[in-house]
C-alpha atoms as a printed R data frame, in Angstrom:
    type eleno elety resid chain resno      x      y       z
1   ATOM     1    CA   MET     A     1  0.082 -0.056   0.028
2   ATOM     2    CA   THR     A     2  1.351  3.648  -0.922
3   ATOM     3    CA   THR     A     3  0.534  6.599   0.473
4   ATOM     4    CA   PRO     A     4 -0.594  9.695  -1.710
5   ATOM     5    CA   GLY     A     5  2.020 11.131  -3.703
6   ATOM     6    CA   THR     A     6  4.512  8.245  -3.572
7   ATOM     7    CA   PRO     A     7  5.663  7.138  -6.738
8   ATOM     8    CA   THR     A     8  5.040  3.589  -7.578
9   ATOM     9    CA   SER     A     9  6.841  1.427 -10.116
10  ATOM    10    CA   PRO     A    10  4.821  1.931 -13.321
11  ATOM    11    CA   ALA     A    11  4.316 -0.680 -16.109
12  ATOM    12    CA   ARG     A    12  6.282 -0.089 -19.206
13  ATOM    13    CA   THR     A    13  4.324  2.388 -21.236
14  ATOM    14    CA   LYS     A    14  3.814  2.174 -25.047
15  ATOM    15    CA   GLY     A    15  4.751  5.101 -27.496
16  ATOM    16    CA   GLY     A    16  3.274  8.294 -26.704
17  ATOM    17    CA   GLU     A    17  1.084  7.107 -23.631
18  ATOM    18    CA   LEU     A    18  3.177  8.814 -20.929
19  ATOM    19    CA   ARG     A    19  2.965 11.941 -22.976
20  ATOM    20    CA   ALA     A    20 -0.836 11.528 -22.691
21  ATOM    21    CA   LYS     A    21 -0.441 11.158 -18.856
22  ATOM    22    CA   VAL     A    22  1.536 14.354 -18.727
23  ATOM    23    CA   ALA     A    23 -1.038 16.181 -20.664
24  ATOM    24    CA   ARG     A    24 -3.694 14.788 -18.616
25  ATOM    25    CA   LEU     A    25 -1.930 15.806 -15.318
26  ATOM    26    CA   LEU     A    26 -1.463 19.393 -16.672
27  ATOM    27    CA   ALA     A    27 -5.027 19.545 -17.944
28  ATOM    28    CA   ASP     A    28 -6.374 18.339 -14.370
29  ATOM    29    CA   ARG     A    29 -4.268 21.117 -12.813
30  ATOM    30    CA   SER     A    30 -4.780 23.773 -15.433
31  ATOM    31    CA   ALA     A    31 -4.437 26.548 -12.912
32  ATOM    32    CA   ASP     A    32 -1.098 25.439 -11.740
33  ATOM    33    CA   THR     A    33  2.436 25.395 -13.121
34  ATOM    34    CA   LEU     A    34  4.291 22.149 -12.754
35  ATOM    35    CA   THR     A    35  8.138 21.331 -12.651
36  ATOM    36    CA   ILE     A    36  9.481 18.141 -14.184
37  ATOM    37    CA   GLY     A    37 10.080 16.971 -10.482
38  ATOM    38    CA   ASP     A    38  6.489 17.673  -9.562
39  ATOM    39    CA   MET     A    39  5.111 15.611 -12.478
40  ATOM    40    CA   ALA     A    40  7.603 12.859 -12.030
41  ATOM    41    CA   ARG     A    41  6.606 12.270  -8.492
42  ATOM    42    CA   GLN     A    42  3.008 12.305  -9.167
43  ATOM    43    CA   LEU     A    43  3.057 10.088 -12.221
44  ATOM    44    CA   GLY     A    44  5.768  7.702 -10.781
45  ATOM    45    CA   HIS     A    45  8.051  7.681 -13.867
46  ATOM    46    CA   SER     A    46 11.484  8.608 -14.250
47  ATOM    47    CA   HIS     A    47 12.430 12.193 -14.472
48  ATOM    48    CA   GLY     A    48 14.212 11.963 -17.771
49  ATOM    49    CA   ALA     A    49 11.136 10.208 -19.418
50  ATOM    50    CA   VAL     A    50  8.783 12.771 -17.771
51  ATOM    51    CA   ARG     A    51 11.173 15.646 -19.271
52  ATOM    52    CA   ASN     A    52 10.992 14.311 -22.802
53  ATOM    53    CA   ALA     A    53  7.213 13.761 -22.583
54  ATOM    54    CA   ALA     A    54  6.532 17.424 -21.518
55  ATOM    55    CA   LEU     A    55  8.999 18.975 -24.003
56  ATOM    56    CA   THR     A    56  7.472 17.031 -26.947
57  ATOM    57    CA   LEU     A    57  4.038 18.442 -25.749
58  ATOM    58    CA   VAL     A    58  5.538 22.075 -25.921
59  ATOM    59    CA   ARG     A    59  6.906 21.533 -29.389
60  ATOM    60    CA   ARG     A    60  3.569 20.204 -30.467
61  ATOM    61    CA   GLY     A    61  1.899 23.387 -28.969
62  ATOM    62    CA   GLU     A    62 -0.105 21.187 -26.682
63  ATOM    63    CA   ALA     A    63  1.496 22.704 -23.617
64  ATOM    64    CA   ASP     A    64  3.236 25.822 -22.457
65  ATOM    65    CA   GLN     A    65  6.707 26.227 -20.952
66  ATOM    66    CA   GLY     A    66  7.817 28.991 -18.752
67  ATOM    67    CA   GLY     A    67 10.403 29.600 -15.908
68  ATOM    68    CA   THR     A    68 13.771 31.585 -16.167
69  ATOM    69    CA   GLY     A    69 15.785 28.824 -14.532
70  ATOM    70    CA   GLN     A    70 13.947 25.429 -13.612
71  ATOM    71    CA   PRO     A    71 11.577 24.775 -16.395
72  ATOM    72    CA   GLU     A    72  7.921 25.025 -15.608
73  ATOM    73    CA   PHE     A    73  4.863 23.604 -17.513
74  ATOM    74    CA   ARG     A    74  1.285 24.592 -17.878
75  ATOM    75    CA   ALA     A    75 -1.717 23.566 -19.780
76  ATOM    76    CA   ASN     A    76 -2.950 25.591 -22.644
77  ATOM    77    CA   GLY     A    77 -6.032 25.252 -25.154
78  ATOM    78    CA   LYS     A    78 -4.801 22.096 -26.651
79  ATOM    79    CA   THR     A    79 -3.730 20.221 -23.573
80  ATOM    80    CA   ALA     A    80 -7.033 18.482 -22.801
81  ATOM    81    CA   ALA     A    81 -7.328 17.086 -26.301
82  ATOM    82    CA   ALA     A    82 -3.705 15.662 -26.140
83  ATOM    83    CA   ALA     A    83 -4.751 14.090 -22.766
84  ATOM    84    CA   GLN     A    84 -7.378 11.820 -24.420
85  ATOM    85    CA   THR     A    85 -5.049  9.719 -26.896
86  ATOM    86    CA   ALA     A    86 -1.317  8.725 -27.054
87  ATOM    87    CA   VAL     A    87  0.740 11.685 -28.422
88  ATOM    88    CA   ILE     A    88  2.854 10.271 -31.191
89  ATOM    89    CA   SER     A    89  5.473 12.782 -32.731
90  ATOM    90    CA   PRO     A    90  6.821 12.522 -36.438
91  ATOM    91    CA   PRO     A    91 10.135 10.780 -36.347
92  ATOM    92    CA   GLY     A    92 13.069 13.154 -35.391
93  ATOM    93    CA   THR     A    93 10.894 15.913 -33.679
94  ATOM    94    CA   HIS     A    94 11.401 14.824 -30.050
95  ATOM    95    CA   SER     A    95 14.362 14.535 -27.725
96  ATOM    96    CA   PRO     A    96 16.099 11.215 -27.122
97  ATOM    97    CA   ARG     A    97 13.886  8.678 -25.241
98  ATOM    98    CA   ALA     A    98 15.162  8.154 -21.849
99  ATOM    99    CA   GLN     A    99 14.868  4.760 -19.817
100 ATOM   100    CA   ALA     A   100 13.453  4.548 -16.547
101 ATOM   101    CA   ALA     A   101 15.983  4.844 -13.783
102 ATOM   102    CA   THR     A   102 15.402  1.386 -12.726
103 ATOM   103    CA   ALA     A   103 15.940 -0.144 -15.898
104 ATOM   104    CA   ARG     A   104 19.769 -0.799 -16.349
105 ATOM   105    CA   THR     A   105 19.658 -2.793 -19.606
106 ATOM   106    CA   THR     A   106 21.697 -1.865 -22.527
107 ATOM   107    CA   ILE     A   107 19.904 -0.516 -25.483
108 ATOM   108    CA   PRO     A   108 21.075 -0.624 -29.178
109 ATOM   109    CA   ALA     A   109 21.747  2.858 -30.360
110 ATOM   110    CA   ALA     A   110 19.499  2.360 -33.417
111 ATOM   111    CA   ALA     A   111 16.426  1.884 -30.955
112 ATOM   112    CA   THR     A   112 16.421  5.536 -29.998
113 ATOM   113    CA   PRO     A   113 15.822  8.405 -32.347
114 ATOM   114    CA   ARG     A   114 19.026 10.502 -32.533
115 ATOM   115    CA   GLN     A   115 19.019 14.272 -31.883
116 ATOM   116    CA   THR     A   116 21.709 15.757 -33.873
117 ATOM   117    CA   GLY     A   117 20.474 19.178 -34.755
118 ATOM   118    CA   PRO     A   118 21.300 22.368 -32.700
119 ATOM   119    CA   ILE     A   119 19.880 22.536 -29.112
120 ATOM   120    CA   ARG     A   120 18.717 25.869 -27.434
121 ATOM   121    CA   ARG     A   121 19.957 25.970 -23.900
122 ATOM   122    CA   ALA     A   122 17.939 27.616 -21.060
123 ATOM   123    CA   GLY     A   123 19.977 30.931 -21.429
124 ATOM   124    CA   GLY     A   124 19.038 31.115 -25.187
125 ATOM   125    CA   GLN     A   125 22.517 29.907 -26.629
126 ATOM   126    CA   VAL     A   126 22.699 27.383 -29.267
127 ATOM   127    CA   TYR     A   127 24.577 23.975 -28.597
128 ATOM   128    CA   HIS     A   128 25.750 21.772 -31.499
129 ATOM   129    CA   PRO     A   129 25.796 17.971 -30.394
130 ATOM   130    CA   ARG     A   130 28.868 16.059 -30.810
131 ATOM   131    CA   GLU     A   131 29.305 12.219 -31.306
132 ATOM   132    CA   LEU     A   132 29.997 10.236 -28.185
133 ATOM   133    CA   ALA     A   133 29.829  6.248 -28.144
134 ATOM   134    CA   ASP     A   134 28.074  6.309 -31.566
135 ATOM   135    CA   LEU     A   135 25.374  8.641 -30.032
136 ATOM   136    CA   PRO     A   136 24.774 12.342 -29.862
137 ATOM   137    CA   ASP     A   137 26.441 13.576 -26.732
138 ATOM   138    CA   VAL     A   138 23.365 14.870 -25.053
139 ATOM   139    CA   GLU     A   139 21.524 11.550 -25.664
140 ATOM   140    CA   ALA     A   140 24.457  9.631 -24.272
141 ATOM   141    CA   LEU     A   141 24.327 11.863 -20.952
142 ATOM   142    CA   ASN     A   142 20.526 11.416 -20.725
143 ATOM   143    CA   ARG     A   143 21.096  7.621 -20.968
144 ATOM   144    CA   LEU     A   144 23.833  7.845 -18.225
145 ATOM   145    CA   ARG     A   145 21.539  9.754 -16.195
146 ATOM   146    CA   ASP     A   146 18.572  7.371 -16.382
147 ATOM   147    CA   ALA     A   147 20.961  4.523 -15.431
148 ATOM   148    CA   ASP     A   148 22.406  6.679 -12.540
149 ATOM   149    CA   VAL     A   149 25.908  6.402 -13.742
150 ATOM   150    CA   PRO     A   150 27.877  9.518 -12.750
151 ATOM   151    CA   VAL     A   151 29.982 11.350 -15.383
152 ATOM   152    CA   LEU     A   152 33.187 13.470 -14.939
153 ATOM   153    CA   LEU     A   153 33.965 15.729 -17.884
154 ATOM   154    CA   TYR     A   154 37.585 16.863 -18.284
155 ATOM   155    CA   GLY     A   155 39.421 19.057 -20.624
156 ATOM   156    CA   PRO     A   156 40.881 22.566 -20.931
157 ATOM   157    CA   PRO     A   157 38.638 25.521 -20.143
158 ATOM   158    CA   GLY     A   158 36.528 26.649 -22.792
159 ATOM   159    CA   THR     A   159 35.894 23.383 -24.735
160 ATOM   160    CA   GLY     A   160 32.114 23.321 -24.024
161 ATOM   161    CA   LYS     A   161 31.893 21.135 -20.873
162 ATOM   162    CA   THR     A   162 29.446 23.276 -19.247
163 ATOM   163    CA   SER     A   163 27.629 23.893 -22.405
164 ATOM   164    CA   LEU     A   164 27.065 20.130 -22.985
165 ATOM   165    CA   VAL     A   165 25.724 19.734 -19.481
166 ATOM   166    CA   GLU     A   166 23.265 22.705 -19.887
167 ATOM   167    CA   ALA     A   167 22.121 21.267 -23.346
168 ATOM   168    CA   ALA     A   168 21.415 17.803 -21.932
169 ATOM   169    CA   PHE     A   169 19.869 18.664 -18.713
170 ATOM   170    CA   PRO     A   170 17.406 21.735 -18.863
171 ATOM   171    CA   ASP     A   171 16.638 21.252 -14.987
172 ATOM   172    CA   LEU     A   172 20.261 21.888 -14.198
173 ATOM   173    CA   LEU     A   173 21.500 23.518 -10.975
174 ATOM   174    CA   THR     A   174 25.297 24.595 -10.946
175 ATOM   175    CA   VAL     A   175 27.809 24.821  -8.303
176 ATOM   176    CA   ALA     A   176 30.882 26.983  -9.484
177 ATOM   177    CA   GLY     A   177 33.776 25.427  -7.535
178 ATOM   178    CA   ASP     A   178 36.927 26.893  -6.216
179 ATOM   179    CA   GLY     A   179 39.289 26.733  -3.253
180 ATOM   180    CA   ASP     A   180 36.904 28.806  -1.019
181 ATOM   181    CA   THR     A   181 33.928 26.607  -1.770
182 ATOM   182    CA   THR     A   182 32.471 25.233   1.734
183 ATOM   183    CA   VAL     A   183 30.168 22.433   2.646
184 ATOM   184    CA   GLY     A   184 27.445 25.171   3.442
185 ATOM   185    CA   ASP     A   185 27.771 26.198  -0.261
186 ATOM   186    CA   LEU     A   186 26.785 22.782  -1.128
187 ATOM   187    CA   ILE     A   187 24.292 21.713   1.563
188 ATOM   188    CA   GLY     A   188 23.126 24.898   3.090
189 ATOM   189    CA   GLU     A   189 23.703 27.245   6.003
190 ATOM   190    CA   TYR     A   190 21.942 29.722   8.251
191 ATOM   191    CA   THR     A   191 21.270 33.244   6.673
192 ATOM   192    CA   GLN     A   192 19.673 36.371   8.290
193 ATOM   193    CA   ASP     A   193 16.365 37.305   6.862
194 ATOM   194    CA   ASP     A   194 14.813 40.852   6.687
195 ATOM   195    CA   ALA     A   195 13.437 40.865  10.251
196 ATOM   196    CA   GLY     A   196 16.802 39.878  11.526
197 ATOM   197    CA   ALA     A   197 16.109 36.288  12.258
198 ATOM   198    CA   TYR     A   198 18.401 33.608  11.257
199 ATOM   199    CA   VAL     A   199 16.791 30.772   8.922
200 ATOM   200    CA   PHE     A   200 18.373 27.869   7.218
201 ATOM   201    CA   GLN     A   201 18.804 28.343   3.540
202 ATOM   202    CA   TYR     A   202 19.051 24.988   1.656
203 ATOM   203    CA   GLY     A   203 22.059 24.758  -0.833
204 ATOM   204    CA   PRO     A   204 21.814 23.316  -4.306
205 ATOM   205    CA   LEU     A   205 22.766 19.913  -3.572
206 ATOM   206    CA   VAL     A   206 19.748 19.574  -1.123
207 ATOM   207    CA   THR     A   207 17.438 21.323  -3.780
208 ATOM   208    CA   ALA     A   208 18.580 18.878  -6.617
209 ATOM   209    CA   MET     A   209 18.093 16.060  -4.378
210 ATOM   210    CA   THR     A   210 14.548 16.865  -3.134
211 ATOM   211    CA   GLU     A   211 13.541 18.100  -6.691
212 ATOM   212    CA   GLY     A   212 15.095 15.220  -8.614
213 ATOM   213    CA   ARG     A   213 17.146 17.602 -10.570
214 ATOM   214    CA   ALA     A   214 20.563 17.269 -12.362
215 ATOM   215    CA   LEU     A   215 23.528 19.100 -10.313
216 ATOM   216    CA   LEU     A   216 26.917 19.978 -12.124
217 ATOM   217    CA   ILE     A   217 29.908 20.447  -9.704
218 ATOM   218    CA   ASP     A   218 31.814 22.748 -12.024
219 ATOM   219    CA   ASP     A   219 35.639 22.777 -11.411
220 ATOM   220    CA   ALA     A   220 35.057 20.095  -8.849
221 ATOM   221    CA   THR     A   221 38.840 19.377  -8.547
222 ATOM   222    CA   LEU     A   222 39.337 22.846  -7.063
223 ATOM   223    CA   ILE     A   223 37.226 22.159  -4.033
224 ATOM   224    CA   SER     A   224 38.763 20.760  -1.039
225 ATOM   225    CA   PRO     A   225 38.374 16.950  -0.777
226 ATOM   226    CA   LYS     A   226 36.708 17.454   2.788
227 ATOM   227    CA   VAL     A   227 34.138 19.458   1.341
228 ATOM   228    CA   LEU     A   228 33.401 17.053  -1.691
229 ATOM   229    CA   ALA     A   229 33.052 14.214   0.897
230 ATOM   230    CA   ALA     A   230 29.734 15.795   1.998
231 ATOM   231    CA   LEU     A   231 28.613 14.968  -1.523
232 ATOM   232    CA   TYR     A   232 29.439 11.279  -1.731
233 ATOM   233    CA   PRO     A   233 26.714  9.774   0.526
234 ATOM   234    CA   ALA     A   234 24.071 11.281  -2.118
235 ATOM   235    CA   MET     A   235 25.894  9.448  -4.907
236 ATOM   236    CA   ASP     A   236 26.159  5.983  -3.613
237 ATOM   237    CA   GLY     A   237 23.785  3.376  -2.679
238 ATOM   238    CA   ARG     A   238 22.464  5.415   0.353
239 ATOM   239    CA   ARG     A   239 21.344  8.321  -1.959
240 ATOM   240    CA   GLN     A   240 20.740 10.508   1.306
241 ATOM   241    CA   ILE     A   241 22.911 12.937   3.298
242 ATOM   242    CA   GLN     A   242 22.512 14.171   6.821
243 ATOM   243    CA   VAL     A   243 22.428 18.020   7.346
244 ATOM   244    CA   LYS     A   244 24.128 18.226  10.726
245 ATOM   245    CA   ALA     A   245 23.784 22.100  10.688
246 ATOM   246    CA   HIS     A   246 19.936 22.069  10.534
247 ATOM   247    CA   LYS     A   247 18.812 19.565  13.289
248 ATOM   248    CA   GLY     A   248 20.681 16.640  11.905
249 ATOM   249    CA   GLU     A   249 17.677 16.039   9.387
250 ATOM   250    CA   THR     A   250 18.118 13.457   6.844
251 ATOM   251    CA   ILE     A   251 17.558 14.415   3.083
252 ATOM   252    CA   LYS     A   252 16.925 11.551   0.543
253 ATOM   253    CA   ALA     A   253 17.462 11.826  -3.140
254 ATOM   254    CA   GLU     A   254 14.108 11.802  -5.387
255 ATOM   255    CA   PRO     A   255 14.176  9.976  -8.540
256 ATOM   256    CA   GLY     A   256 16.017 11.927 -11.257
257 ATOM   257    CA   PHE     A   257 18.766 13.367  -8.891
258 ATOM   258    CA   TYR     A   258 21.920 13.235 -10.878
259 ATOM   259    CA   VAL     A   259 25.575 14.347 -10.319
260 ATOM   260    CA   VAL     A   260 27.958 15.395 -13.144
261 ATOM   261    CA   ALA     A   261 31.336 17.159 -12.399
262 ATOM   262    CA   GLY     A   262 33.752 19.239 -14.484
263 ATOM   263    CA   HIS     A   263 37.564 18.993 -14.170
264 ATOM   264    CA   ASN     A   264 40.063 21.416 -15.956
265 ATOM   265    CA   PRO     A   265 43.488 19.352 -15.696
266 ATOM   266    CA   GLY     A   266 45.622 22.216 -16.740
267 ATOM   267    CA   VAL     A   267 44.239 24.720 -14.306
268 ATOM   268    CA   HIS     A   268 46.690 25.514 -11.191
269 ATOM   269    CA   GLY     A   269 45.306 23.667  -8.024
270 ATOM   270    CA   ALA     A   270 43.097 21.182  -9.640
271 ATOM   271    CA   VAL     A   271 43.579 17.970  -8.158
272 ATOM   272    CA   LEU     A   272 41.653 14.866  -9.225
273 ATOM   273    CA   THR     A   273 41.917 12.773  -5.907
274 ATOM   274    CA   GLU     A   274 41.316  8.911  -6.095
275 ATOM   275    CA   ALA     A   275 38.340  9.375  -3.727
276 ATOM   276    CA   LEU     A   276 36.663 11.848  -6.482
277 ATOM   277    CA   ALA     A   277 37.626  9.822  -9.496
278 ATOM   278    CA   SER     A   278 36.310  6.528  -7.976
279 ATOM   279    CA   ARG     A   279 32.807  8.286  -7.561
280 ATOM   280    CA   PHE     A   280 32.397  8.811 -11.495
281 ATOM   281    CA   SER     A   281 32.139  5.555 -13.295
282 ATOM   282    CA   VAL     A   282 32.265  7.321 -16.795
283 ATOM   283    CA   GLN     A   283 35.216 10.020 -17.444
284 ATOM   284    CA   ILE     A   284 34.795 11.870 -20.707
285 ATOM   285    CA   GLN     A   285 37.507 13.939 -22.351
286 ATOM   286    CA   ILE     A   286 36.168 17.172 -23.895
287 ATOM   287    CA   GLY     A   287 38.300 19.066 -26.608
288 ATOM   288    CA   THR     A   288 37.571 21.710 -28.987
289 ATOM   289    CA   ASP     A   289 35.672 20.660 -32.187
290 ATOM   290    CA   TYR     A   290 37.808 22.415 -34.981
291 ATOM   291    CA   ASP     A   291 35.399 21.423 -37.588
292 ATOM   292    CA   LEU     A   292 32.501 23.045 -35.768
293 ATOM   293    CA   ALA     A   293 34.727 26.241 -35.458
294 ATOM   294    CA   LEU     A   294 34.740 26.156 -39.393
295 ATOM   295    CA   ALA     A   295 31.204 25.427 -39.662
296 ATOM   296    CA   LEU     A   296 30.525 28.542 -37.575
297 ATOM   297    CA   ARG     A   297 32.620 30.666 -40.148
298 ATOM   298    CA   ILE     A   298 35.329 31.636 -37.863
299 ATOM   299    CA   ASP     A   299 38.417 32.672 -39.893
300 ATOM   300    CA   ALA     A   300 40.055 29.286 -41.401
301 ATOM   301    CA   ARG     A   301 43.557 30.886 -40.760
302 ATOM   302    CA   VAL     A   302 42.892 31.259 -37.144
303 ATOM   303    CA   VAL     A   303 41.372 27.808 -36.766
304 ATOM   304    CA   ARG     A   304 44.428 26.535 -38.281
305 ATOM   305    CA   VAL     A   305 46.694 28.359 -35.783
306 ATOM   306    CA   ALA     A   306 44.615 26.850 -32.879
307 ATOM   307    CA   ARG     A   307 44.931 23.358 -34.272
308 ATOM   308    CA   HIS     A   308 48.801 23.742 -34.612
309 ATOM   309    CA   LEU     A   309 49.088 25.225 -30.956
310 ATOM   310    CA   ALA     A   310 46.804 22.411 -29.801
311 ATOM   311    CA   HIS     A   311 49.138 19.818 -31.301
312 ATOM   312    CA   GLN     A   312 52.095 21.549 -29.751
313 ATOM   313    CA   VAL     A   313 50.212 21.377 -26.318
314 ATOM   314    CA   GLU     A   314 49.629 17.506 -26.774
315 ATOM   315    CA   LEU     A   315 53.439 17.166 -27.274
316 ATOM   316    CA   GLY     A   316 54.164 19.179 -24.194
317 ATOM   317    CA   GLU     A   317 56.086 21.948 -26.095
318 ATOM   318    CA   LEU     A   318 53.346 24.525 -25.096
319 ATOM   319    CA   GLY     A   319 50.948 25.100 -22.336
320 ATOM   320    CA   TRP     A   320 48.037 26.745 -23.904
321 ATOM   321    CA   ALA     A   321 46.024 26.933 -27.098
322 ATOM   322    CA   PRO     A   322 42.827 28.678 -28.061
323 ATOM   323    CA   GLN     A   323 39.617 26.539 -27.439
324 ATOM   324    CA   LEU     A   324 36.361 27.195 -29.172
325 ATOM   325    CA   ARG     A   325 35.459 29.927 -26.416
326 ATOM   326    CA   GLU     A   326 38.458 32.043 -27.515
327 ATOM   327    CA   LEU     A   327 37.750 31.267 -31.180
328 ATOM   328    CA   LEU     A   328 34.245 32.572 -30.853
329 ATOM   329    CA   SER     A   329 35.667 35.565 -28.878
330 ATOM   330    CA   TYR     A   330 37.955 36.272 -31.694
331 ATOM   331    CA   GLN     A   331 34.992 36.228 -34.190
332 ATOM   332    CA   ARG     A   332 33.070 38.656 -32.187
333 ATOM   333    CA   THR     A   333 36.070 40.924 -31.662
334 ATOM   334    CA   GLU     A   334 36.873 40.901 -35.370
335 ATOM   335    CA   ALA     A   335 33.333 42.009 -36.064
336 ATOM   336    CA   VAL     A   336 33.564 44.938 -33.934
337 ATOM   337    CA   LEU     A   337 37.042 45.924 -34.122
338 ATOM   338    CA   GLY     A   338 38.525 44.388 -37.130
339 ATOM   339    CA   THR     A   339 41.046 41.672 -37.897
340 ATOM   340    CA   LYS     A   340 44.115 43.489 -36.595
341 ATOM   341    CA   ALA     A   341 42.611 44.081 -33.177
342 ATOM   342    CA   ALA     A   342 41.157 40.646 -32.916
343 ATOM   343    CA   LEU     A   343 44.580 39.041 -33.483
344 ATOM   344    CA   ALA     A   344 46.203 41.368 -31.076
345 ATOM   345    CA   ASN     A   345 43.728 40.180 -28.614
346 ATOM   346    CA   LEU     A   346 44.241 36.648 -29.179
347 ATOM   347    CA   VAL     A   347 47.824 37.084 -28.602
348 ATOM   348    CA   GLY     A   348 47.107 38.998 -25.405
349 ATOM   349    CA   ILE     A   349 44.929 36.530 -23.841
350 ATOM   350    CA   ALA     A   350 47.460 33.834 -23.853
351 ATOM   351    CA   PRO     A   351 49.493 33.019 -20.872
352 ATOM   352    CA   VAL     A   352 52.500 35.275 -20.898
353 ATOM   353    CA   GLU     A   353 54.907 32.393 -21.137
354 ATOM   354    CA   ASP     A   354 53.196 31.275 -24.329
355 ATOM   355    CA   ARG     A   355 52.627 34.668 -26.123
356 ATOM   356    CA   ASP     A   356 55.682 34.453 -28.267
357 ATOM   357    CA   ALA     A   357 54.828 30.864 -29.472
358 ATOM   358    CA   VAL     A   358 51.268 32.064 -30.238
359 ATOM   359    CA   ALA     A   359 52.363 35.262 -31.797
360 ATOM   360    CA   ALA     A   360 54.755 33.296 -34.147
361 ATOM   361    CA   ALA     A   361 51.939 30.963 -35.017
362 ATOM   362    CA   VAL     A   362 49.626 33.762 -35.781
363 ATOM   363    CA   ILE     A   363 52.527 35.650 -38.002
364 ATOM   364    CA   LYS     A   364 53.094 32.431 -40.112
365 ATOM   365    CA   ALA     A   365 49.319 31.508 -40.771
366 ATOM   366    CA   VAL     A   366 47.905 34.903 -41.343
367 ATOM   367    CA   GLY     A   367 50.942 36.606 -43.113
368 ATOM   368    CA   VAL     A   368 51.193 39.666 -40.995
369 ATOM   369    CA   LYS     A   369 54.620 41.118 -40.129
370 ATOM   370    CA   GLU     A   370 54.143 41.436 -36.393
371 ATOM   371    CA   VAL     A   371 51.411 41.094 -33.844
372 ATOM   372    CA   ALA     A   372 51.580 42.154 -30.235
373 ATOM   373    CA   PRO     A   373 48.844 42.089 -27.419
374 ATOM   374    CA   LEU     A   374 46.041 44.789 -27.744
375 ATOM   375    CA   THR     A   375 47.516 47.817 -26.196
376 ATOM   376    CA   LEU     A   376 46.490 51.563 -25.719
377 ATOM   377    CA   GLY     A   377 48.806 53.776 -27.890
378 ATOM   378    CA   LYS     A   378 49.841 57.446 -27.607
379 ATOM   379    CA   GLN     A   379 47.136 60.018 -26.948
380 ATOM   380    CA   LEU     A   380 45.185 61.249 -29.814
381 ATOM   381    CA   SER     A   381 45.458 64.891 -30.901
382 ATOM   382    CA   ALA     A   382 42.300 67.000 -30.740
383 ATOM   383    CA   SER     A   383 42.050 67.189 -34.573
384 ATOM   384    CA   ALA     A   384 42.289 63.406 -34.781
385 ATOM   385    CA   VAL     A   385 39.578 62.634 -32.388
386 ATOM   386    CA   ARG     A   386 36.351 61.524 -34.345
387 ATOM   387    CA   GLN     A   387 33.776 64.113 -34.410
388 ATOM   388    CA   PRO     A   388 29.958 63.803 -34.798
389 ATOM   389    CA   PRO     A   389 28.634 64.050 -38.221
390 ATOM   390    CA   GLY     A   390 28.646 67.518 -39.301
391 ATOM   391    CA   SER     A   391 30.826 68.954 -36.585
392 ATOM   392    CA   THR     A   392 33.904 69.316 -38.534
393 ATOM   393    CA   GLY     A   393 32.518 71.743 -40.979
394 ATOM   394    CA   SER     A   394 31.181 73.952 -38.140
395 ATOM   395    CA   ALA     A   395 34.490 73.988 -36.362
396 ATOM   396    CA   ARG     A   396 36.285 75.132 -39.569
397 ATOM   397    CA   ARG     A   397 33.761 77.833 -40.013
398 ATOM   398    CA   GLY     A   398 34.321 79.015 -36.624
399 ATOM   399    CA   ARG     A   399 37.975 79.229 -36.949
400 ATOM   400    CA   ALA     A   400 37.505 81.210 -40.438
401 ATOM   401    CA   ARG     A   401 35.622 83.904 -38.656
């Protein structure tokens, strides 16, 4: 016997049936906005499956999506009709199908529709999926989430680790790790409210656990191992933590809770401890996709420079190479200030010890005589300062008088 609101293990649904269930729930509560966690708990299905069903309804115009961070869903004029029959979408129009968290069987890649097109992240930016284990990377991450297999993404800053996770998990919460991150930053701590009273404010780890959301620990290897230890009980078979600072209460993870971490090996102070590595069964290296950079119409000469420098980094001859983030920055700077300034800025953002090598590569590939970091020059004379349209003639006439 179950208590109201307690998820039960559902029978396997046929194609489109879960979407009809989601539509029915939204229609029955048409005055409310529901999160993915709300619906997953009430329907007793996995977080990933409910997410995909809800997003399919939105794409078909049979439900509305809102929320500035965590996505929220609400019924519209078409939702009640969608609730009457299984909602079947044309091939290729819905997100990768997620398996229930309890089903840990291997699924052939061909059994799931592949999502290879651009994905719009919560902030509006577009993410272009890449291949991972014969699957689009966002689909692979969703499968790992539904099987509750934690993932560690590692690679240089600017290669798209955070972008990938945001594209895969619209319900994502993020902790930006550094050497000053505390247990309170993860679990929560007492803060003073407007009335002067102290109240306990739960942290992102507790929120992700109780709402069945994904949690990214970015730059996890910069966080003290003692602080990260507070996370481990939530990731293992216990799937719970004890909040000692708040009456010793026990927080249990709801279905859908999932942890993914980011690691930048070349960043000073980043240490991947054995304890941390052992918690992440899958570790994925993320590098820059230079073919994508070309597809985005970034100057091919600059992409060639980045490839060359990246090869030197692999050989241990250099410590830095431009990644996709820097290449996109180059493109934006070039559009505003021109090629000369963009090249100078590309050299200037390189670490001091690598600037000469970067400058040499730029000179060889682009054919300029010299390039130096973007620097302010001498002060312009008054006559050289750009005047508003029409002002020059007026000034001349004034001097003539």
